[in-house]
C-alpha positions in Angstrom: 108.9 -193.4 -0.9 109.5 -197.0 -1.9 113.0 -197.9 -2.8 112.5 -201.6 -3.3 112.5 -201.0 -7.1 115.6 -198.9 -7.3 118.5 -199.8 -9.4 122.0 -200.6 -8.1 124.8 -198.6 -9.5 128.4 -198.4 -9.1 130.2 -196.1 -6.6 131.7 -194.0 -9.4 128.3 -193.4 -10.8 126.7 -192.7 -7.5 129.6 -190.0 -6.7 129.1 -188.6 -10.3 125.4 -188.1 -10.0 125.7 -186.6 -6.5 128.2 -184.0 -7.7 125.5 -182.6 -9.8 122.3 -183.3 -7.9 122.9 -184.5 -4.4 119.8 -185.2 -2.4 119.8 -183.9 1.3 117.3 -184.2 4.2 114.2 -182.1 3.7 114.4 -181.8 -0.1 111.4 -182.6 -2.2 111.5 -185.1 -5.1 109.1 -184.8 -8.2 108.5 -187.5 -10.7 108.9 -185.8 -14.2 108.3 -188.5 -16.8 105.6 -191.2 -17.1 103.7 -191.2 -13.8 104.1 -187.3 -13.5 103.4 -185.6 -10.3 104.5 -188.1 -7.5 105.8 -186.2 -4.6 108.2 -187.4 -2.0 109.8 -185.5 1.0 113.2 -186.7 2.1 112.6 -187.0 5.8 115.9 -188.7 6.7 119.6 -188.5 5.4 119.4 -190.2 2.1 121.8 -193.2 1.0 120.7 -193.0 -2.7 121.1 -191.0 -5.8 118.3 -190.0 -8.2 118.0 -189.8 -12.1 115.3 -188.3 -14.1 113.8 -187.0 -11.0 113.0 -183.3 -10.2 114.9 -182.1 -7.1 113.6 -179.1 -5.1 116.3 -178.0 -2.7 115.3 -176.7 0.6 117.3 -175.0 3.3 115.2 -175.8 6.3 112.8 -178.6 7.6 110.1 -176.0 7.7 110.7 -175.0 4.0 110.7 -178.6 2.9 107.5 -179.7 4.7 105.6 -176.5 3.4 106.6 -177.2 -0.2 105.9 -180.9 0.2 102.4 -180.3 1.6 101.7 -177.5 -1.1 102.7 -179.7 -4.0 100.6 -182.6 -2.7 97.5 -180.4 -2.2 94.8 -179.9 -4.9 96.1 -176.3 -5.2 99.7 -177.4 -5.9 98.7 -180.3 -8.2 96.5 -177.8 -10.3 99.5 -175.4 -10.6 101.6 -178.4 -11.8 99.1 -179.7 -14.2 99.3 -176.6 -16.4 102.8 -177.4 -17.3 102.4 -181.0 -18.4 103.1 -181.9 -22.0 103.1 -185.1 -24.0 100.3 -187.5 -25.3 101.5 -191.1 -25.1 103.8 -190.2 -22.1 103.3 -187.0 -20.1 106.3 -185.0 -18.8 107.1 -181.7 -17.4 110.5 -180.1 -18.2 112.9 -178.7 -15.6 112.4 -175.2 -17.0 108.7 -175.5 -16.4 109.1 -176.8 -12.8 111.0 -173.6 -12.0 107.8 -171.6 -13.2 105.4 -173.4 -10.9 103.9 -170.7 -8.5 104.2 -171.5 -4.9 102.2 -169.9 -2.1 104.7 -168.4 0.4 103.1 -167.3 3.7 105.0 -166.0 6.7 107.2 -168.4 8.7 104.7 -168.8 11.6 102.0 -169.9 9.3 104.4 -172.4 7.5 105.4 -174.0 10.9 101.8 -174.2 12.1 100.4 -175.7 9.0 103.1 -178.1 8.7 102.8 -179.1 12.4 99.1 -179.8 11.9 99.6 -181.9 8.8 102.7 -183.6 10.3 100.8 -184.8 13.2 98.4 -186.7 10.9 101.3 -188.1 8.9 103.0 -189.2 12.3 99.9 -191.1 13.2 99.5 -192.7 9.9 103.2 -193.8 9.9 102.9 -195.1 13.5 100.0 -197.3 12.5 101.7 -198.5 9.3 104.7 -199.5 11.5 102.4 -201.4 13.8 100.9 -203.2 10.6 104.4 -204.1 9.4 105.1 -205.7 12.8 102.0 -207.6 12.8 102.5 -208.9 9.3 106.0 -210.0 10.4 104.5 -211.8 13.4 101.9 -213.8 11.1 104.9 -214.5 8.7 107.1 -215.8 11.4 104.4 -218.2 12.6 103.8 -219.5 9.1 107.4 -220.0 8.5 108.1 -221.7 11.8 105.2 -224.1 11.4 105.2 -224.8 7.6 108.7 -224.0 6.3 110.9 -224.9 9.2 108.4 -227.7 9.9 108.3 -227.0 13.6 104.7 -227.2 13.9 102.9 -228.4 17.1 103.6 -232.2 17.4 106.4 -232.1 14.9 108.5 -234.3 17.2 106.2 -237.2 16.7 105.7 -236.7 13.0 107.1 -239.1 10.4 108.6 -237.5 7.4 108.9 -239.0 3.9 111.1 -237.0 1.4 110.7 -234.0 3.6 106.9 -234.1 3.9 105.1 -235.1 7.0 102.8 -238.2 6.7 99.2 -237.2 6.6 99.8 -234.0 4.5 97.9 -233.7 1.3 100.0 -233.4 -2.0 97.6 -232.7 -5.0 96.8 -230.2 -7.7 96.0 -226.7 -6.3 92.5 -226.9 -7.9 91.4 -229.4 -5.3 92.0 -226.6 -2.7 91.0 -223.5 -4.4 89.8 -222.2 -7.8 90.4 -219.0 -9.6 88.1 -216.3 -11.2 89.5 -214.2 -13.9 89.1 -210.4 -13.7 87.3 -207.9 -16.0 88.8 -206.4 -19.2 88.3 -202.6 -19.3 88.7 -199.6 -21.6 90.8 -196.6 -20.4 87.6 -194.4 -20.2 86.0 -196.7 -17.9 88.5 -195.7 -15.2 87.3 -192.8 -13.2 88.1 -190.7 -10.1 84.4 -190.7 -9.1 84.1 -192.1 -5.5 80.5 -193.3 -6.5 81.8 -195.8 -8.9 83.1 -199.3 -8.0 86.6 -199.6 -6.5 88.8 -201.4 -9.0 91.7 -203.7 -8.2 94.6 -203.4 -10.7 98.3 -204.1 -10.8 98.7 -200.9 -8.7 96.9 -202.5 -6.0 99.9 -204.7 -5.4 103.1 -204.0 -3.6 106.3 -205.3 -5.2 106.8 -208.7 -3.7 103.0 -209.1 -2.8 100.6 -207.6 -0.3 97.8 -205.0 -0.8 98.6 -201.4 -1.7 95.8 -199.0 -0.7 97.0 -196.0 -2.7 96.9 -197.9 -5.9 93.1 -198.2 -5.8 91.2 -197.0 -9.0 87.5 -196.5 -9.7 85.6 -198.3 -12.4 82.3 -197.3 -14.2 81.7 -200.4 -16.4 79.8 -203.6 -16.3 81.0 -206.6 -14.4 79.9 -210.0 -13.2 79.2 -210.7 -9.6 81.8 -213.3 -9.3 84.4 -210.5 -10.2 83.8 -208.8 -7.0 85.9 -209.1 -4.0 85.3 -208.4 -0.3 87.3 -208.0 2.8 89.7 -211.2 3.4 89.4 -212.3 -0.2 92.8 -213.4 -1.8 93.9 -212.0 -5.2 96.8 -212.6 -7.4 98.6 -210.6 -10.1 98.8 -212.3 -13.4 100.4 -209.4 -15.4 103.6 -207.5 -14.7 105.1 -204.3 -16.2 108.5 -205.0 -14.3 110.8 -207.4 -16.2 112.2 -208.5 -12.7 108.9 -210.4 -12.0 108.4 -208.4 -8.8 104.5 -208.5 -9.0 103.3 -211.3 -11.2 102.3 -214.3 -9.2 102.1 -212.4 -6.0 99.1 -212.6 -3.7 97.3 -209.8 -1.7 94.5 -209.9 0.8 91.8 -207.5 0.3 91.1 -205.1 3.3 87.7 -203.5 4.3 86.8 -201.7 1.0 83.2 -200.8 1.5 79.8 -202.6 1.4 79.9 -203.2 -2.4 83.3 -204.6 -2.5 85.7 -204.0 -5.5 85.8 -205.3 -9.1 89.1 -207.1 -10.2 90.7 -206.2 -13.4 91.9 -208.6 -16.1 95.5 -208.2 -14.7 94.1 -210.0 -11.5 92.6 -213.2 -10.5 90.6 -214.1 -7.5 91.6 -217.2 -5.6 88.4 -218.8 -4.2 88.9 -221.4 -1.3 87.3 -224.8 -1.7 88.8 -227.0 1.2 91.2 -224.4 2.9 90.2 -221.2 4.6 91.0 -217.9 3.0 93.4 -216.8 5.8 95.5 -220.0 5.3 95.3 -219.6 1.5 96.6 -216.1 1.7 99.4 -217.1 4.0 100.4 -220.0 1.8 100.5 -217.9 -1.3 102.5 -215.1 0.3 105.0 -217.3 2.4 105.3 -220.8 1.1 107.5 -219.7 -2.0 104.7 -220.4 -4.4 104.7 -216.8 -5.9 108.5 -217.0 -6.5 107.9 -220.4 -8.2 104.7 -219.6 -10.3 106.2 -216.3 -11.6 108.7 -218.1 -13.7 105.8 -219.2 -16.0 105.0 -215.7 -17.0 106.1 -214.7 -20.4 106.0 -211.6 -22.8 108.3 -209.2 -24.2 107.3 -205.8 -22.8 104.5 -207.0 -20.5 104.6 -210.4 -18.7 101.6 -212.5 -18.7 100.8 -215.4 -16.5 98.0 -218.0 -17.6 95.5 -218.2 -14.6 95.0 -221.9 -15.5 98.7 -222.6 -14.5 98.0 -221.4 -11.0 95.5 -224.1 -10.2 97.3 -226.9 -12.2 100.2 -227.0 -9.9 100.9 -229.7 -7.3 101.2 -228.2 -3.8 101.4 -229.7 -0.3 98.7 -228.8 2.3 98.9 -229.6 5.9 96.0 -231.5 7.8 92.7 -229.6 8.6 93.3 -229.8 12.4 96.7 -228.1 12.0 95.4 -225.5 9.6 92.6 -224.7 11.9 95.1 -224.2 14.8 97.2 -222.0 12.7 94.2 -219.9 11.5 93.0 -219.4 15.2 96.3 -217.7 15.8 96.6 -215.5 12.8 92.9 -214.5 12.2 93.0 -212.0 15.1 96.3 -210.7 13.7 94.8 -210.1 10.3 91.6 -208.6 11.9 93.9 -206.1 13.8 95.8 -205.2 10.6 92.5 -204.5 8.9 91.5 -202.3 11.9 94.7 -200.3 11.7 94.4 -200.0 7.9 91.0 -198.6 8.5 92.4 -196.0 10.9 95.1 -195.1 8.2 92.3 -194.6 5.7 90.3 -192.2 8.2 93.4 -190.3 9.1 94.4 -189.9 5.5 90.9 -188.7 4.6 90.8 -186.2 7.4 94.3 -184.8 6.3 93.3 -184.7 2.8 90.2 -182.6 3.7 92.2 -180.1 5.8 95.2 -179.9 3.3 93.8 -177.5 0.8 92.0 -175.4 3.4 95.3 -175.0 5.4 97.4 -174.3 2.4 95.1 -171.7 0.9 94.8 -169.9 4.4 90.9 -170.6 4.4 91.5 -172.2 7.8 93.6 -169.8 9.7 96.3 -171.2 12.0 98.1 -168.1 13.3 96.3 -168.0 16.7 96.0 -171.7 17.2 98.1 -173.1 20.1 99.8 -175.9 18.2 102.2 -178.4 19.7 104.7 -179.0 16.8 107.5 -181.5 16.9 110.5 -180.3 18.9 113.1 -178.3 16.8 110.6 -177.0 14.1 110.5 -173.4 15.5 114.3 -173.4 16.2 115.3 -173.7 12.5 115.7 -170.4 11.1 116.2 -169.2 7.7 114.3 -169.8 4.4 115.1 -169.6 0.7 113.3 -170.0 -2.6 113.0 -173.7 -3.5 115.3 -174.5 -6.5 114.6 -177.1 -9.1 117.7 -179.0 -9.9 118.1 -181.1 -13.0 118.5 -184.7 -11.8 
């Protein structure tokens, strides 16, 4: 669950909401409006309140984990879909949430199934933490060298108006160019894994960086230049958030398959000319360029950034020798990040294959010798999950 887009409210409003629908550890949250069906398990003591979110109260860790895995399985999703209403914007009512059938096996089965799936999730989360640390490492190196200006040899460098001598100050088009993405119709977006992966706004984290779970599939036509591969740099040029948290932000494409992926019209590909892709990505993410260029986006409900404005800006680029020394350090970091992301994808795929089989009981777990997290069996007591109006 991402909280970076959450609103700040007063303490009085926070307390008032919590009097009616307080979130506790091991509760399950459900998105009821718009993007319906997003599920989250509250794994830690929460420090937030919720609004317009379905809240399933659970008495124990086992109940919470079982309900979470059930609702995220294809079986649970199919049960939920029968209660969706609305055309332009789908939603599910609180009353209908209470009607959703839930498979309720014996306690031992709940514990064993949850333990198997939690083991996958723990490995996935561990890899994501390692990825975050590596990203922070690459960021600190960039900031130390090119923001704080403590690059190798800075003691002997001469500065003029804050810029070292020998650094290149010119329009961005000297260093890279852009390629516009593909416009598309709604019926060209599919769930078919045989179709081309499609990079859209949902492929970007707020603030920049690649978001793997936002990948779509595309069945239409495209130009070869609109295809991206591992290591390519893309930028969002549209934003549905009025806080400009996505527009102007860059992402680096991970390993995405032999065919690559098509970029949508909301995205541009930044193609290096005189700088490497690794340096270009680091510059776009960490130099402050994204914060600067986002202010050029305009629109009422949807913000749009003209791609030409990106390559018309004046930027400052360090000399080739210094860039190459930087890339020699960060390239192995980015390679390791890619490797860990691939491991996350494999673990997620394995878990998703097991999920419906475990939930349905087709894969029996009663006689398996499963090592579950400490404390899971010690928690006693269950009760029916309750949907609470939030």
